[in-house]
C-alpha beads as a LAMMPS data file, in Angstrom:
LAMMPS data file: protein, C-alpha beads

161 atoms
160 bonds

1 atom types
1 bond types

-500.0 500.0 xlo xhi
-500.0 500.0 ylo yhi
-500.0 500.0 zlo zhi

Masses

1 110.0

Atoms # bond

1 1 1 -241.944 455.197 -21.682
2 1 1 -240.771 451.863 -23.124
3 1 1 -243.538 449.170 -23.595
4 1 1 -246.197 451.658 -22.710
5 1 1 -245.580 453.177 -26.095
6 1 1 -248.288 450.642 -27.071
7 1 1 -250.786 452.417 -25.198
8 1 1 -250.661 455.539 -27.003
9 1 1 -250.737 453.571 -30.486
10 1 1 -254.151 451.314 -29.496
11 1 1 -255.988 453.685 -27.536
12 1 1 -260.160 452.852 -26.877
13 1 1 -260.860 455.670 -28.581
14 1 1 -259.544 454.766 -31.921
15 1 1 -255.896 454.163 -33.390
16 1 1 -253.249 456.638 -33.244
17 1 1 -249.997 456.873 -34.936
18 1 1 -246.684 458.407 -35.608
19 1 1 -246.002 461.000 -38.636
20 1 1 -243.013 462.820 -39.953
21 1 1 -243.708 466.070 -41.682
22 1 1 -240.610 468.786 -42.348
23 1 1 -238.630 467.203 -39.215
24 1 1 -240.956 466.977 -36.638
25 1 1 -242.819 464.144 -35.731
26 1 1 -246.674 464.152 -35.147
27 1 1 -249.252 462.201 -32.898
28 1 1 -252.452 461.777 -34.851
29 1 1 -255.289 459.738 -35.035
30 1 1 -255.659 457.801 -37.986
31 1 1 -259.169 459.182 -39.168
32 1 1 -257.836 462.567 -39.128
33 1 1 -254.657 461.421 -40.822
34 1 1 -257.265 459.887 -43.918
35 1 1 -258.601 463.430 -44.386
36 1 1 -255.544 464.904 -44.451
37 1 1 -254.510 462.913 -47.061
38 1 1 -256.451 465.357 -49.278
39 1 1 -254.522 468.489 -48.482
40 1 1 -250.917 468.383 -50.767
41 1 1 -248.131 468.463 -48.671
42 1 1 -246.561 471.921 -49.334
43 1 1 -249.464 473.573 -47.836
44 1 1 -249.936 470.891 -44.876
45 1 1 -248.501 473.467 -41.816
46 1 1 -249.645 470.928 -38.867
47 1 1 -251.025 467.862 -38.559
48 1 1 -251.878 466.274 -34.673
49 1 1 -249.953 467.381 -31.954
50 1 1 -246.341 468.073 -32.159
51 1 1 -244.045 465.121 -29.917
52 1 1 -240.979 466.792 -30.845
53 1 1 -238.287 467.471 -33.830
54 1 1 -235.247 466.585 -35.151
55 1 1 -232.216 468.887 -34.941
56 1 1 -230.006 469.640 -37.409
57 1 1 -227.878 466.952 -36.286
58 1 1 -230.246 464.595 -36.323
59 1 1 -230.820 464.355 -32.451
60 1 1 -234.843 464.022 -31.533
61 1 1 -235.854 466.641 -28.947
62 1 1 -239.035 466.265 -27.174
63 1 1 -241.743 469.295 -27.363
64 1 1 -243.471 470.166 -24.392
65 1 1 -246.676 469.747 -26.576
66 1 1 -246.150 465.964 -25.726
67 1 1 -246.176 466.174 -22.004
68 1 1 -249.656 465.336 -21.461
69 1 1 -249.482 462.179 -23.472
70 1 1 -246.204 460.860 -21.873
71 1 1 -246.607 461.849 -18.404
72 1 1 -249.117 459.245 -17.200
73 1 1 -246.728 455.948 -18.809
74 1 1 -243.212 457.711 -17.564
75 1 1 -241.034 455.153 -15.838
76 1 1 -238.343 457.558 -15.095
77 1 1 -239.569 460.158 -12.701
78 1 1 -238.150 463.449 -10.556
79 1 1 -240.153 465.433 -8.359
80 1 1 -238.684 469.223 -7.719
81 1 1 -239.645 471.162 -4.350
82 1 1 -241.822 473.571 -4.373
83 1 1 -239.340 476.449 -4.089
84 1 1 -237.425 474.824 -7.388
85 1 1 -240.695 474.221 -9.286
86 1 1 -240.130 477.750 -10.506
87 1 1 -236.470 477.872 -11.191
88 1 1 -237.057 474.919 -13.544
89 1 1 -240.645 476.463 -15.126
90 1 1 -237.538 478.945 -16.250
91 1 1 -235.760 476.767 -17.759
92 1 1 -232.926 475.670 -15.303
93 1 1 -231.505 472.603 -14.347
94 1 1 -232.662 470.222 -11.035
95 1 1 -230.064 471.065 -8.529
96 1 1 -229.902 468.287 -5.684
97 1 1 -231.083 470.975 -3.274
98 1 1 -234.305 470.968 -5.067
99 1 1 -234.804 467.463 -5.569
100 1 1 -238.039 466.036 -3.538
101 1 1 -237.943 462.384 -5.129
102 1 1 -236.434 460.349 -7.910
103 1 1 -237.539 456.796 -9.063
104 1 1 -235.181 454.135 -8.091
105 1 1 -233.070 452.478 -10.387
106 1 1 -233.092 455.429 -12.561
107 1 1 -229.681 455.380 -15.169
108 1 1 -227.703 458.673 -15.706
109 1 1 -228.396 460.191 -18.846
110 1 1 -232.165 458.636 -18.995
111 1 1 -234.892 460.360 -19.854
112 1 1 -237.091 461.508 -16.995
113 1 1 -240.422 463.562 -16.365
114 1 1 -240.350 466.248 -14.242
115 1 1 -243.124 466.876 -11.935
116 1 1 -244.075 468.919 -8.950
117 1 1 -244.561 467.677 -5.418
118 1 1 -248.276 467.720 -5.739
119 1 1 -247.840 465.400 -9.025
120 1 1 -248.070 467.902 -11.684
121 1 1 -246.301 467.512 -14.925
122 1 1 -244.057 469.978 -15.426
123 1 1 -242.021 469.190 -18.058
124 1 1 -239.101 466.697 -19.500
125 1 1 -235.116 466.337 -18.676
126 1 1 -232.355 463.970 -18.880
127 1 1 -231.074 462.573 -15.208
128 1 1 -227.777 463.961 -14.594
129 1 1 -226.964 461.397 -12.022
130 1 1 -228.121 458.203 -11.191
131 1 1 -230.797 457.353 -8.229
132 1 1 -227.484 456.113 -6.035
133 1 1 -224.985 459.192 -7.006
134 1 1 -227.727 461.340 -6.348
135 1 1 -227.636 460.645 -2.452
136 1 1 -223.865 460.987 -1.986
137 1 1 -223.612 464.326 -4.137
138 1 1 -223.482 468.083 -3.159
139 1 1 -226.675 470.452 -2.361
140 1 1 -225.593 472.319 -5.591
141 1 1 -224.895 469.801 -8.211
142 1 1 -226.841 469.250 -11.029
143 1 1 -229.534 466.212 -10.726
144 1 1 -231.202 466.554 -13.927
145 1 1 -230.610 468.422 -17.095
146 1 1 -233.696 470.775 -18.285
147 1 1 -235.171 469.846 -21.382
148 1 1 -238.480 471.027 -21.896
149 1 1 -241.071 472.590 -19.840
150 1 1 -244.787 473.820 -19.314
151 1 1 -243.061 477.653 -19.123
152 1 1 -242.103 477.406 -22.717
153 1 1 -245.704 478.170 -23.545
154 1 1 -245.110 481.765 -22.340
155 1 1 -241.724 482.156 -23.523
156 1 1 -241.693 480.381 -26.720
157 1 1 -245.549 481.294 -28.206
158 1 1 -244.526 483.125 -31.141
159 1 1 -242.329 479.904 -32.286
160 1 1 -244.403 476.754 -31.036
161 1 1 -246.152 474.974 -33.327

Bonds

1 1 1 2
2 1 2 3
3 1 3 4
4 1 4 5
5 1 5 6
6 1 6 7
7 1 7 8
8 1 8 9
9 1 9 10
10 1 10 11
11 1 11 12
12 1 12 13
13 1 13 14
14 1 14 15
15 1 15 16
16 1 16 17
17 1 17 18
18 1 18 19
19 1 19 20
20 1 20 21
21 1 21 22
22 1 22 23
23 1 23 24
24 1 24 25
25 1 25 26
26 1 26 27
27 1 27 28
28 1 28 29
29 1 29 30
30 1 30 31
31 1 31 32
32 1 32 33
33 1 33 34
34 1 34 35
35 1 35 36
36 1 36 37
37 1 37 38
38 1 38 39
39 1 39 40
40 1 40 41
41 1 41 42
42 1 42 43
43 1 43 44
44 1 44 45
45 1 45 46
46 1 46 47
47 1 47 48
48 1 48 49
49 1 49 50
50 1 50 51
51 1 51 52
52 1 52 53
53 1 53 54
54 1 54 55
55 1 55 56
56 1 56 57
57 1 57 58
58 1 58 59
59 1 59 60
60 1 60 61
61 1 61 62
62 1 62 63
63 1 63 64
64 1 64 65
65 1 65 66
66 1 66 67
67 1 67 68
68 1 68 69
69 1 69 70
70 1 70 71
71 1 71 72
72 1 72 73
73 1 73 74
74 1 74 75
75 1 75 76
76 1 76 77
77 1 77 78
78 1 78 79
79 1 79 80
80 1 80 81
81 1 81 82
82 1 82 83
83 1 83 84
84 1 84 85
85 1 85 86
86 1 86 87
87 1 87 88
88 1 88 89
89 1 89 90
90 1 90 91
91 1 91 92
92 1 92 93
93 1 93 94
94 1 94 95
95 1 95 96
96 1 96 97
97 1 97 98
98 1 98 99
99 1 99 100
100 1 100 101
101 1 101 102
102 1 102 103
103 1 103 104
104 1 104 105
105 1 105 106
106 1 106 107
107 1 107 108
108 1 108 109
109 1 109 110
110 1 110 111
111 1 111 112
112 1 112 113
113 1 113 114
114 1 114 115
115 1 115 116
116 1 116 117
117 1 117 118
118 1 118 119
119 1 119 120
120 1 120 121
121 1 121 122
122 1 122 123
123 1 123 124
124 1 124 125
125 1 125 126
126 1 126 127
127 1 127 128
128 1 128 129
129 1 129 130
130 1 130 131
131 1 131 132
132 1 132 133
133 1 133 134
134 1 134 135
135 1 135 136
136 1 136 137
137 1 137 138
138 1 138 139
139 1 139 140
140 1 140 141
141 1 141 142
142 1 142 143
143 1 143 144
144 1 144 145
145 1 145 146
146 1 146 147
147 1 147 148
148 1 148 149
149 1 149 150
150 1 150 151
151 1 151 152
152 1 152 153
153 1 153 154
154 1 154 155
155 1 155 156
156 1 156 157
157 1 157 158
158 1 158 159
159 1 159 160
160 1 160 161
């Protein structure tokens, strides 16, 4: 979301911040943060909204719980056709045949928000091809790698925090 991160921190309803707790990054209001300081860190399970976690190799992986906060400010977007929505929601990558639109000047390996053609955010991905390359590839080529989707609420409801 680039410079739009400032819009997440300084909101009209108060100031928000990001906190790291047990390899997970949480988005929390400063009011709630002050209240949570009275709880010992060992007893604290969660705080605010989980935006993602750091993997064992120290790479950050966005969680689907951050989608509602990040989607309105996304710079790069991919829209999928109605026939490919279900495939993406089952955890598959976006193919050229299922690509509806893509934001101009999207670079290869750029993080994107995946939308349905009705502008409903479905999840996160990484652009496998740039916008210019997408025009030339065959219909079965992958144009966006799957990272997270709203179907994870159902598939992983036992492990989501």
